[in-house]
PQR file of N, CA, C, O and H, with PARSE charges and radii, in Angstrom:
ATOM      1  N   UNK A   1     135.971 -93.587  90.514 -0.4000 1.5000
ATOM      2  CA  UNK A   1     137.033 -94.539  90.247 -0.0000 2.0000
ATOM      3  C   UNK A   1     138.289 -94.146  91.008  0.5500 1.7000
ATOM      4  O   UNK A   1     138.618 -92.965  91.119 -0.5500 1.4000
ATOM      5  N   UNK A   2     138.964 -95.116  91.512 -0.4000 1.5000
ATOM      6  CA  UNK A   2     140.229 -94.813  92.169 -0.0000 2.0000
ATOM      7  C   UNK A   2     141.369 -94.985  91.157  0.5500 1.7000
ATOM      8  O   UNK A   2     141.155 -95.456  90.039 -0.5500 1.4000
ATOM      9  H   UNK A   2     138.697 -96.075  91.421  0.4000 1.0000
ATOM     10  N   UNK A   3     142.561 -94.602  91.562 -0.4000 1.5000
ATOM     11  CA  UNK A   3     143.711 -94.619  90.650 -0.0000 2.0000
ATOM     12  C   UNK A   3     144.025 -96.022  90.132  0.5500 1.7000
ATOM     13  O   UNK A   3     144.408 -96.178  88.972 -0.5500 1.4000
ATOM     14  H   UNK A   3     142.734 -94.219  92.469  0.4000 1.0000
ATOM     15  N   UNK A   4     143.871 -97.026  90.963 -0.4000 1.5000
ATOM     16  CA  UNK A   4     144.156 -98.407  90.537 -0.0000 2.0000
ATOM     17  C   UNK A   4     143.192 -98.834  89.432  0.5500 1.7000
ATOM     18  O   UNK A   4     143.607 -99.452  88.451 -0.5500 1.4000
ATOM     19  H   UNK A   4     143.560 -96.899  91.905  0.4000 1.0000
ATOM     20  N   UNK A   5     141.907 -98.508  89.584 -0.4000 1.5000
ATOM     21  CA  UNK A   5     140.913 -98.847  88.559 -0.0000 2.0000
ATOM     22  C   UNK A   5     141.208 -98.123  87.248  0.5500 1.7000
ATOM     23  O   UNK A   5     141.071 -98.696  86.167 -0.5500 1.4000
ATOM     24  H   UNK A   5     141.570 -98.006  90.381  0.4000 1.0000
ATOM     25  N   UNK A   6     141.608 -96.876  87.353 -0.4000 1.5000
ATOM     26  CA  UNK A   6     141.941 -96.087  86.160 -0.0000 2.0000
ATOM     27  C   UNK A   6     143.127 -96.699  85.437  0.5500 1.7000
ATOM     28  O   UNK A   6     143.112 -96.824  84.212 -0.5500 1.4000
ATOM     29  H   UNK A   6     141.719 -96.411  88.230  0.4000 1.0000
ATOM     30  N   UNK A   7     144.165 -97.084  86.190 -0.4000 1.5000
ATOM     31  CA  UNK A   7     145.353 -97.676  85.584 -0.0000 2.0000
ATOM     32  C   UNK A   7     145.019 -98.984  84.864  0.5500 1.7000
ATOM     33  O   UNK A   7     145.626 -99.297  83.840 -0.5500 1.4000
ATOM     34  H   UNK A   7     144.178 -96.983  87.184  0.4000 1.0000
ATOM     35  N   UNK A   8     144.067 -99.744  85.386 -0.4000 1.5000
ATOM     36  CA  UNK A   8     143.673-100.996  84.738 -0.0000 2.0000
ATOM     37  C   UNK A   8     142.982-100.726  83.404  0.5500 1.7000
ATOM     38  O   UNK A   8     143.098-101.529  82.478 -0.5500 1.4000
ATOM     39  H   UNK A   8     143.574 -99.490  86.218  0.4000 1.0000
ATOM     40  N   UNK A   9     142.271 -99.616  83.294 -0.4000 1.5000
ATOM     41  CA  UNK A   9     141.585 -99.264  82.053 -0.0000 2.0000
ATOM     42  C   UNK A   9     142.528 -98.669  81.008  0.5500 1.7000
ATOM     43  O   UNK A   9     142.245 -98.728  79.812 -0.5500 1.4000
ATOM     44  H   UNK A   9     142.177 -98.964  84.047  0.4000 1.0000
ATOM     45  N   UNK A  10     143.633 -98.104  81.449 -0.4000 1.5000
ATOM     46  CA  UNK A  10     144.551 -97.412  80.547 -0.0000 2.0000
ATOM     47  C   UNK A  10     145.703 -98.329  80.137  0.5500 1.7000
ATOM     48  O   UNK A  10     146.854 -98.112  80.516 -0.5500 1.4000
ATOM     49  H   UNK A  10     143.863 -98.056  82.421  0.4000 1.0000
ATOM     50  N   UNK A  11     145.376 -99.342  79.367 -0.4000 1.5000
ATOM     51  CA  UNK A  11     146.362-100.301  78.890 -0.0000 2.0000
ATOM     52  C   UNK A  11     146.442-100.183  77.368  0.5500 1.7000
ATOM     53  O   UNK A  11     145.464-100.472  76.679 -0.5500 1.4000
ATOM     54  H   UNK A  11     144.441 -99.519  79.059  0.4000 1.0000
ATOM     55  N   UNK A  12     147.595 -99.762  76.830 -0.4000 1.5000
ATOM     56  CA  UNK A  12     147.718 -99.622  75.377 -0.0000 2.0000
ATOM     57  C   UNK A  12     147.758-100.985  74.683  0.5500 1.7000
ATOM     58  O   UNK A  12     148.177-101.982  75.271 -0.5500 1.4000
ATOM     59  H   UNK A  12     148.390 -99.527  77.390  0.4000 1.0000
ATOM     60  N   UNK A  13     147.323-101.011  73.441 -0.4000 1.5000
ATOM     61  CA  UNK A  13     147.370-102.235  72.643 -0.0000 2.0000
ATOM     62  C   UNK A  13     148.774-102.510  72.119  0.5500 1.7000
ATOM     63  O   UNK A  13     149.127-103.655  71.837 -0.5500 1.4000
ATOM     64  H   UNK A  13     146.982-100.201  72.963  0.4000 1.0000
ATOM     65  N   UNK A  14     149.579-101.444  71.988 -0.4000 1.5000
ATOM     66  CA  UNK A  14     150.946-101.555  71.489 -0.0000 2.0000
ATOM     67  C   UNK A  14     151.854-100.715  72.373  0.5500 1.7000
ATOM     68  O   UNK A  14     151.387 -99.802  73.053 -0.5500 1.4000
ATOM     69  H   UNK A  14     149.292-100.513  72.217  0.4000 1.0000
ATOM     70  N   UNK A  15     153.129-101.013  72.368 -0.4000 1.5000
ATOM     71  CA  UNK A  15     154.083-100.302  73.206 -0.0000 2.0000
ATOM     72  C   UNK A  15     154.181 -98.835  72.778  0.5500 1.7000
ATOM     73  O   UNK A  15     154.430 -98.526  71.613 -0.5500 1.4000
ATOM     74  H   UNK A  15     153.508-101.755  71.815  0.4000 1.0000
ATOM     75  N   UNK A  16     153.977 -97.936  73.753 -0.4000 1.5000
ATOM     76  CA  UNK A  16     154.110 -96.503  73.517 -0.0000 2.0000
ATOM     77  C   UNK A  16     154.792 -95.863  74.715  0.5500 1.7000
ATOM     78  O   UNK A  16     154.918 -96.484  75.770 -0.5500 1.4000
ATOM     79  H   UNK A  16     153.774 -98.187  74.699  0.4000 1.0000
ATOM     80  N   UNK A  17     155.223 -94.646  74.553 -0.4000 1.5000
ATOM     81  CA  UNK A  17     155.877 -93.914  75.642 -0.0000 2.0000
ATOM     82  C   UNK A  17     154.877 -93.727  76.793  0.5500 1.7000
ATOM     83  O   UNK A  17     153.731 -93.350  76.552 -0.5500 1.4000
ATOM     84  H   UNK A  17     155.120 -94.142  73.695  0.4000 1.0000
ATOM     85  N   UNK A  18     155.294 -93.983  78.027 -0.4000 1.5000
ATOM     86  CA  UNK A  18     154.402 -93.849  79.185 -0.0000 2.0000
ATOM     87  C   UNK A  18     153.807 -92.447  79.345  0.5500 1.7000
ATOM     88  O   UNK A  18     152.776 -92.292  80.000 -0.5500 1.4000
ATOM     89  H   UNK A  18     156.226 -94.290  78.223  0.4000 1.0000
ATOM     90  N   UNK A  19     154.434 -91.434  78.765 -0.4000 1.5000
ATOM     91  CA  UNK A  19     153.893 -90.082  78.891 -0.0000 2.0000
ATOM     92  C   UNK A  19     152.468 -90.006  78.339  0.5500 1.7000
ATOM     93  O   UNK A  19     151.653 -89.227  78.835 -0.5500 1.4000
ATOM     94  H   UNK A  19     155.271 -91.560  78.233  0.4000 1.0000
ATOM     95  N   UNK A  20     152.166 -90.806  77.323 -0.4000 1.5000
ATOM     96  CA  UNK A  20     150.819 -90.801  76.741 -0.0000 2.0000
ATOM     97  C   UNK A  20     149.824 -91.536  77.624  0.5500 1.7000
ATOM     98  O   UNK A  20     148.656 -91.156  77.702 -0.5500 1.4000
ATOM     99  H   UNK A  20     152.828 -91.438  76.920  0.4000 1.0000
ATOM    100  N   UNK A  21     150.274 -92.563  78.273 -0.4000 1.5000
ATOM    101  CA  UNK A  21     149.391 -93.362  79.132 -0.0000 2.0000
ATOM    102  C   UNK A  21     149.074 -92.629  80.430  0.5500 1.7000
ATOM    103  O   UNK A  21     147.961 -92.726  80.946 -0.5500 1.4000
ATOM    104  H   UNK A  21     151.222 -92.872  78.211  0.4000 1.0000
ATOM    105  N   UNK A  22     150.047 -91.900  80.954 -0.4000 1.5000
ATOM    106  CA  UNK A  22     149.897 -91.262  82.262 -0.0000 2.0000
ATOM    107  C   UNK A  22     149.424 -89.812  82.200  0.5500 1.7000
ATOM    108  O   UNK A  22     149.340 -89.144  83.231 -0.5500 1.4000
ATOM    109  H   UNK A  22     150.951 -91.821  80.535  0.4000 1.0000
ATOM    110  N   UNK A  23     149.122 -89.331  81.025 -0.4000 1.5000
ATOM    111  CA  UNK A  23     148.723 -87.922  80.900 -0.0000 2.0000
ATOM    112  C   UNK A  23     147.367 -87.682  81.549  0.5500 1.7000
ATOM    113  O   UNK A  23     146.559 -88.598  81.703 -0.5500 1.4000
ATOM    114  H   UNK A  23     149.190 -89.873  80.188  0.4000 1.0000
ATOM    115  N   UNK A  24     147.139 -86.433  81.922 -0.4000 1.5000
ATOM    116  CA  UNK A  24     145.835 -86.031  82.449 -0.0000 2.0000
ATOM    117  C   UNK A  24     144.949 -85.689  81.279  0.5500 1.7000
ATOM    118  O   UNK A  24     145.416 -85.080  80.316 -0.5500 1.4000
ATOM    119  H   UNK A  24     147.795 -85.688  81.797  0.4000 1.0000
ATOM    120  N   UNK A  25     143.706 -86.052  81.328 -0.4000 1.5000
ATOM    121  CA  UNK A  25     142.784 -85.763  80.235 -0.0000 2.0000
ATOM    122  C   UNK A  25     141.631 -84.898  80.728  0.5500 1.7000
ATOM    123  O   UNK A  25     141.012 -85.210  81.746 -0.5500 1.4000
ATOM    124  H   UNK A  25     143.326 -86.546  82.110  0.4000 1.0000
ATOM    125  N   UNK A  26     141.339 -83.814  80.013 -0.4000 1.5000
ATOM    126  CA  UNK A  26     140.184 -82.993  80.387 -0.0000 2.0000
ATOM    127  C   UNK A  26     138.867 -83.680  80.049  0.5500 1.7000
ATOM    128  O   UNK A  26     137.801 -83.141  80.350 -0.5500 1.4000
ATOM    129  H   UNK A  26     141.841 -83.562  79.186  0.4000 1.0000
ATOM    130  N   UNK A  27     138.915 -84.829  79.445 -0.4000 1.5000
ATOM    131  CA  UNK A  27     137.698 -85.551  79.094 -0.0000 2.0000
ATOM    132  C   UNK A  27     137.235 -86.475  80.214  0.5500 1.7000
ATOM    133  O   UNK A  27     136.416 -87.368  79.996 -0.5500 1.4000
ATOM    134  H   UNK A  27     139.781 -85.266  79.201  0.4000 1.0000
ATOM    135  N   UNK A  28     137.751 -86.258  81.383 -0.4000 1.5000
ATOM    136  CA  UNK A  28     137.298 -87.030  82.531 -0.0000 2.0000
ATOM    137  C   UNK A  28     136.125 -86.286  83.136  0.5500 1.7000
ATOM    138  O   UNK A  28     136.279 -85.152  83.590 -0.5500 1.4000
ATOM    139  H   UNK A  28     138.416 -85.533  81.560  0.4000 1.0000
ATOM    140  N   UNK A  29     134.979 -86.892  83.150 -0.4000 1.5000
ATOM    141  CA  UNK A  29     133.772 -86.238  83.615 -0.0000 2.0000
ATOM    142  C   UNK A  29     133.249 -86.876  84.890  0.5500 1.7000
ATOM    143  O   UNK A  29     133.426 -88.071  85.128 -0.5500 1.4000
ATOM    144  H   UNK A  29     134.853 -87.813  82.782  0.4000 1.0000
ATOM    145  N   UNK A  30     132.613 -86.065  85.690 -0.4000 1.5000
ATOM    146  CA  UNK A  30     131.901 -86.573  86.853 -0.0000 2.0000
ATOM    147  C   UNK A  30     130.428 -86.667  86.490  0.5500 1.7000
ATOM    148  O   UNK A  30     129.945 -85.918  85.641 -0.5500 1.4000
ATOM    149  H   UNK A  30     132.469 -85.095  85.497  0.4000 1.0000
ATOM    150  N   UNK A  31     129.724 -87.569  87.120 -0.4000 1.5000
ATOM    151  CA  UNK A  31     128.278 -87.648  86.899 -0.0000 2.0000
ATOM    152  C   UNK A  31     127.616 -86.628  87.819  0.5500 1.7000
ATOM    153  O   UNK A  31     126.904 -86.974  88.761 -0.5500 1.4000
ATOM    154  H   UNK A  31     130.116 -88.178  87.810  0.4000 1.0000
ATOM    155  N   UNK A  32     127.876 -85.369  87.512 -0.4000 1.5000
ATOM    156  CA  UNK A  32     127.404 -84.282  88.351 -0.0000 2.0000
ATOM    157  C   UNK A  32     126.922 -83.155  87.437  0.5500 1.7000
ATOM    158  O   UNK A  32     127.641 -82.728  86.534 -0.5500 1.4000
ATOM    159  H   UNK A  32     128.454 -85.088  86.747  0.4000 1.0000
ATOM    160  N   UNK A  33     125.718 -82.685  87.676 -0.4000 1.5000
ATOM    161  CA  UNK A  33     125.150 -81.633  86.836 -0.0000 2.0000
ATOM    162  C   UNK A  33     125.887 -80.311  87.057  0.5500 1.7000
ATOM    163  O   UNK A  33     126.215 -79.953  88.188 -0.5500 1.4000
ATOM    164  H   UNK A  33     125.134 -83.033  88.409  0.4000 1.0000
ATOM    165  N   UNK A  34     126.139 -79.596  85.968 -0.4000 1.5000
ATOM    166  CA  UNK A  34     126.781 -78.280  86.038 -0.0000 2.0000
ATOM    167  C   UNK A  34     125.675 -77.248  86.205  0.5500 1.7000
ATOM    168  O   UNK A  34     124.737 -77.234  85.408 -0.5500 1.4000
ATOM    169  H   UNK A  34     125.872 -79.886  85.049  0.4000 1.0000
ATOM    170  N   UNK A  35     125.754 -76.380  87.214 -0.4000 1.5000
ATOM    171  CA  UNK A  35     124.719 -75.361  87.400 -0.0000 2.0000
ATOM    172  C   UNK A  35     124.606 -74.461  86.171  0.5500 1.7000
ATOM    173  O   UNK A  35     125.610 -74.142  85.534 -0.5500 1.4000
ATOM    174  H   UNK A  35     126.516 -76.391  87.861  0.4000 1.0000
ATOM    175  N   UNK A  36     123.390 -74.058  85.845 -0.4000 1.5000
ATOM    176  CA  UNK A  36     123.107 -73.214  84.679 -0.0000 2.0000
ATOM    177  C   UNK A  36     123.989 -71.967  84.653  0.5500 1.7000
ATOM    178  O   UNK A  36     124.536 -71.622  83.606 -0.5500 1.4000
ATOM    179  H   UNK A  36     122.574 -74.317  86.363  0.4000 1.0000
ATOM    180  N   UNK A  37     124.134 -71.295  85.781 -0.4000 1.5000
ATOM    181  CA  UNK A  37     124.931 -70.070  85.842 -0.0000 2.0000
ATOM    182  C   UNK A  37     126.393 -70.332  85.463  0.5500 1.7000
ATOM    183  O   UNK A  37     126.993 -69.539  84.737 -0.5500 1.4000
ATOM    184  H   UNK A  37     123.690 -71.576  86.632  0.4000 1.0000
ATOM    185  N   UNK A  38     126.959 -71.416  85.940 -0.4000 1.5000
ATOM    186  CA  UNK A  38     128.345 -71.760  85.622 -0.0000 2.0000
ATOM    187  C   UNK A  38     128.477 -72.074  84.133  0.5500 1.7000
ATOM    188  O   UNK A  38     129.416 -71.619  83.480 -0.5500 1.4000
ATOM    189  H   UNK A  38     126.471 -72.060  86.530  0.4000 1.0000
ATOM    190  N   UNK A  39     127.547 -72.845  83.607 -0.4000 1.5000
ATOM    191  CA  UNK A  39     127.568 -73.204  82.196 -0.0000 2.0000
ATOM    192  C   UNK A  39     127.512 -71.963  81.306  0.5500 1.7000
ATOM    193  O   UNK A  39     128.277 -71.860  80.347 -0.5500 1.4000
ATOM    194  H   UNK A  39     126.785 -73.215  84.137  0.4000 1.0000
ATOM    195  N   UNK A  40     126.630 -71.035  81.606 -0.4000 1.5000
ATOM    196  CA  UNK A  40     126.498 -69.816  80.803 -0.0000 2.0000
ATOM    197  C   UNK A  40     127.748 -68.947  80.905  0.5500 1.7000
ATOM    198  O   UNK A  40     128.129 -68.300  79.930 -0.5500 1.4000
ATOM    199  H   UNK A  40     126.008 -71.119  82.386  0.4000 1.0000
ATOM    200  N   UNK A  41     128.383 -68.923  82.059 -0.4000 1.5000
ATOM    201  CA  UNK A  41     129.626 -68.163  82.206 -0.0000 2.0000
ATOM    202  C   UNK A  41     130.737 -68.758  81.346  0.5500 1.7000
ATOM    203  O   UNK A  41     131.526 -68.026  80.749 -0.5500 1.4000
ATOM    204  H   UNK A  41     128.074 -69.448  82.852  0.4000 1.0000
ATOM    205  N   UNK A  42     130.796 -70.085  81.287 -0.4000 1.5000
ATOM    206  CA  UNK A  42     131.806 -70.752  80.452 -0.0000 2.0000
ATOM    207  C   UNK A  42     131.576 -70.418  78.979  0.5500 1.7000
ATOM    208  O   UNK A  42     132.525 -70.095  78.264 -0.5500 1.4000
ATOM    209  H   UNK A  42     130.155 -70.680  81.772  0.4000 1.0000
ATOM    210  N   UNK A  43     130.326 -70.492  78.519 -0.4000 1.5000
ATOM    211  CA  UNK A  43     130.029 -70.172  77.125 -0.0000 2.0000
ATOM    212  C   UNK A  43     130.286 -68.696  76.815  0.5500 1.7000
ATOM    213  O   UNK A  43     130.748 -68.369  75.721 -0.5500 1.4000
ATOM    214  H   UNK A  43     129.555 -70.755  79.100  0.4000 1.0000
ATOM    215  N   UNK A  44     130.000 -67.826  77.738 -0.4000 1.5000
ATOM    216  CA  UNK A  44     130.264 -66.401  77.510 -0.0000 2.0000
ATOM    217  C   UNK A  44     131.765 -66.134  77.420  0.5500 1.7000
ATOM    218  O   UNK A  44     132.205 -65.355  76.575 -0.5500 1.4000
ATOM    219  H   UNK A  44     129.625 -68.091  78.626  0.4000 1.0000
ATOM    220  N   UNK A  45     132.549 -66.773  78.280 -0.4000 1.5000
ATOM    221  CA  UNK A  45     134.000 -66.615  78.214 -0.0000 2.0000
ATOM    222  C   UNK A  45     134.532 -67.151  76.888  0.5500 1.7000
ATOM    223  O   UNK A  45     135.421 -66.547  76.289 -0.5500 1.4000
ATOM    224  H   UNK A  45     132.192 -67.407  78.966  0.4000 1.0000
ATOM    225  N   UNK A  46     133.999 -68.270  76.430 -0.4000 1.5000
ATOM    226  CA  UNK A  46     134.436 -68.838  75.148 -0.0000 2.0000
ATOM    227  C   UNK A  46     134.064 -67.914  73.996  0.5500 1.7000
ATOM    228  O   UNK A  46     134.837 -67.761  73.050 -0.5500 1.4000
ATOM    229  H   UNK A  46     133.276 -68.761  76.916  0.4000 1.0000
ATOM    230  N   UNK A  47     132.905 -67.306  74.065 -0.4000 1.5000
ATOM    231  CA  UNK A  47     132.449 -66.395  73.002 -0.0000 2.0000
ATOM    232  C   UNK A  47     133.376 -65.197  72.864  0.5500 1.7000
ATOM    233  O   UNK A  47     133.583 -64.691  71.761 -0.5500 1.4000
ATOM    234  H   UNK A  47     132.277 -67.430  74.833  0.4000 1.0000
ATOM    235  N   UNK A  48     133.930 -64.744  73.976 -0.4000 1.5000
ATOM    236  CA  UNK A  48     134.808 -63.573  73.985 -0.0000 2.0000
ATOM    237  C   UNK A  48     136.290 -63.921  73.816  0.5500 1.7000
ATOM    238  O   UNK A  48     137.135 -63.029  73.758 -0.5500 1.4000
ATOM    239  H   UNK A  48     133.761 -65.155  74.872  0.4000 1.0000
ATOM    240  N   UNK A  49     136.598 -65.195  73.740 -0.4000 1.5000
ATOM    241  CA  UNK A  49     137.992 -65.621  73.629 -0.0000 2.0000
ATOM    242  C   UNK A  49     138.583 -65.222  72.276  0.5500 1.7000
ATOM    243  O   UNK A  49     137.876 -65.219  71.268 -0.5500 1.4000
ATOM    244  H   UNK A  49     135.911 -65.920  73.787  0.4000 1.0000
ATOM    245  N   UNK A  50     139.878 -64.885  72.248 -0.4000 1.5000
ATOM    246  CA  UNK A  50     140.503 -64.518  70.975 -0.0000 2.0000
ATOM    247  C   UNK A  50     140.652 -65.747  70.067  0.5500 1.7000
ATOM    248  O   UNK A  50     140.624 -66.893  70.517 -0.5500 1.4000
ATOM    249  H   UNK A  50     140.452 -64.887  73.067  0.4000 1.0000
ATOM    250  N   UNK A  51     140.810 -65.462  68.791 -0.4000 1.5000
ATOM    251  CA  UNK A  51     141.027 -66.543  67.831 -0.0000 2.0000
ATOM    252  C   UNK A  51     142.156 -66.152  66.878  0.5500 1.7000
ATOM    253  O   UNK A  51     142.582 -64.998  66.844 -0.5500 1.4000
ATOM    254  H   UNK A  51     140.834 -64.532  68.425  0.4000 1.0000
ATOM    255  N   UNK A  52     142.628 -67.118  66.116 -0.4000 1.5000
ATOM    256  CA  UNK A  52     143.686 -66.847  65.142 -0.0000 2.0000
ATOM    257  C   UNK A  52     143.159 -65.897  64.064  0.5500 1.7000
ATOM    258  O   UNK A  52     142.079 -66.108  63.513 -0.5500 1.4000
ATOM    259  H   UNK A  52     142.282 -68.056  66.145  0.4000 1.0000
ATOM    260  N   UNK A  53     143.917 -64.874  63.778 -0.4000 1.5000
ATOM    261  CA  UNK A  53     143.560 -63.891  62.748 -0.0000 2.0000
ATOM    262  C   UNK A  53     142.214 -63.208  63.003  0.5500 1.7000
ATOM    263  O   UNK A  53     141.607 -62.668  62.079 -0.5500 1.4000
ATOM    264  H   UNK A  53     144.794 -64.703  64.226  0.4000 1.0000
ATOM    265  N   UNK A  54     141.754 -63.231  64.240 -0.4000 1.5000
ATOM    266  CA  UNK A  54     140.491 -62.595  64.625 -0.0000 2.0000
ATOM    267  C   UNK A  54     139.305 -63.101  63.801  0.5500 1.7000
ATOM    268  O   UNK A  54     138.381 -62.343  63.507 -0.5500 1.4000
ATOM    269  H   UNK A  54     142.248 -63.669  64.992  0.4000 1.0000
ATOM    270  N   UNK A  55     139.334 -64.373  63.435 -0.4000 1.5000
ATOM    271  CA  UNK A  55     138.279 -64.912  62.563 -0.0000 2.0000
ATOM    272  C   UNK A  55     137.051 -65.416  63.328  0.5500 1.7000
ATOM    273  O   UNK A  55     135.989 -65.581  62.727 -0.5500 1.4000
ATOM    274  H   UNK A  55     140.084 -64.989  63.674  0.4000 1.0000
ATOM    275  N   UNK A  56     137.169 -65.664  64.624 -0.4000 1.5000
ATOM    276  CA  UNK A  56     136.070 -66.143  65.476 -0.0000 2.0000
ATOM    277  C   UNK A  56     135.177 -67.176  64.786  0.5500 1.7000
ATOM    278  O   UNK A  56     134.000 -66.904  64.547 -0.5500 1.4000
ATOM    279  H   UNK A  56     138.032 -65.530  65.112  0.4000 1.0000
ATOM    280  N   UNK A  57     135.712 -68.350  64.464 -0.4000 1.5000
ATOM    281  CA  UNK A  57     134.886 -69.377  63.813 -0.0000 2.0000
ATOM    282  C   UNK A  57     134.080 -70.200  64.823  0.5500 1.7000
ATOM    283  O   UNK A  57     133.905 -71.404  64.634 -0.5500 1.4000
ATOM    284  H   UNK A  57     136.668 -68.570  64.658  0.4000 1.0000
ATOM    285  N   UNK A  58     133.590 -69.568  65.885 -0.4000 1.5000
ATOM    286  CA  UNK A  58     132.965 -70.308  66.979 -0.0000 2.0000
ATOM    287  C   UNK A  58     131.623 -70.891  66.584  0.5500 1.7000
ATOM    288  O   UNK A  58     130.813 -70.243  65.920 -0.5500 1.4000
ATOM    289  H   UNK A  58     133.732 -68.590  66.039  0.4000 1.0000
ATOM    290  N   UNK A  59     131.406 -72.116  67.003 -0.4000 1.5000
ATOM    291  CA  UNK A  59     130.120 -72.791  66.904 -0.0000 2.0000
ATOM    292  C   UNK A  59     129.970 -73.563  68.212  0.5500 1.7000
ATOM    293  O   UNK A  59     130.819 -74.387  68.551 -0.5500 1.4000
ATOM    294  H   UNK A  59     132.063 -72.642  67.542  0.4000 1.0000
ATOM    295  N   UNK A  60     128.903 -73.299  68.936 -0.4000 1.5000
ATOM    296  CA  UNK A  60     128.692 -73.964  70.210 -0.0000 2.0000
ATOM    297  C   UNK A  60     127.422 -74.794  70.150  0.5500 1.7000
ATOM    298  O   UNK A  60     126.406 -74.356  69.610 -0.5500 1.4000
ATOM    299  H   UNK A  60     128.214 -72.629  68.660  0.4000 1.0000
ATOM    300  N   UNK A  61     127.487 -75.972  70.699 -0.4000 1.5000
ATOM    301  CA  UNK A  61     126.322 -76.843  70.783 -0.0000 2.0000
ATOM    302  C   UNK A  61     126.173 -77.270  72.236  0.5500 1.7000
ATOM    303  O   UNK A  61     127.115 -77.785  72.837 -0.5500 1.4000
ATOM    304  H   UNK A  61     128.312 -76.327  71.138  0.4000 1.0000
ATOM    305  N   UNK A  62     125.022 -77.062  72.780 -0.4000 1.5000
ATOM    306  CA  UNK A  62     124.754 -77.447  74.158 -0.0000 2.0000
ATOM    307  C   UNK A  62     123.734 -78.579  74.132  0.5500 1.7000
ATOM    308  O   UNK A  62     122.595 -78.390  73.704 -0.5500 1.4000
ATOM    309  H   UNK A  62     124.257 -76.644  72.291  0.4000 1.0000
ATOM    310  N   UNK A  63     124.151 -79.757  74.593 -0.4000 1.5000
ATOM    311  CA  UNK A  63     123.255 -80.914  74.657 -0.0000 2.0000
ATOM    312  C   UNK A  63     122.937 -81.183  76.118  0.5500 1.7000
ATOM    313  O   UNK A  63     123.843 -81.321  76.939 -0.5500 1.4000
ATOM    314  H   UNK A  63     125.076 -79.910  74.941  0.4000 1.0000
ATOM    315  N   UNK A  64     121.695 -81.255  76.433 -0.4000 1.5000
ATOM    316  CA  UNK A  64     121.287 -81.443  77.834 -0.0000 2.0000
ATOM    317  C   UNK A  64     121.034 -82.902  78.179  0.5500 1.7000
ATOM    318  O   UNK A  64     121.027 -83.248  79.360 -0.5500 1.4000
ATOM    319  H   UNK A  64     120.959 -81.142  75.766  0.4000 1.0000
ATOM    320  N   UNK A  65     120.833 -83.748  77.220 -0.4000 1.5000
ATOM    321  CA  UNK A  65     120.572 -85.162  77.499 -0.0000 2.0000
ATOM    322  C   UNK A  65     121.462 -86.026  76.638  0.5500 1.7000
ATOM    323  O   UNK A  65     121.399 -87.252  76.720 -0.5500 1.4000
ATOM    324  H   UNK A  65     120.838 -83.467  76.260  0.4000 1.0000
TER
END
């Protein structure tokens, strides 16, 4: 998608501050497979990441399809 197409999709139903409309979202995905090695490195980094009060409430779900 190009920027013009994206802007057409990002139309609020009610008036809001443009900062919300123009923000970058990490939920933008490409239709591109992530290599297994990269995926496992991401999960390993997340497993070792610190948490509040050292509680590590991590739960990971990997869906392939």
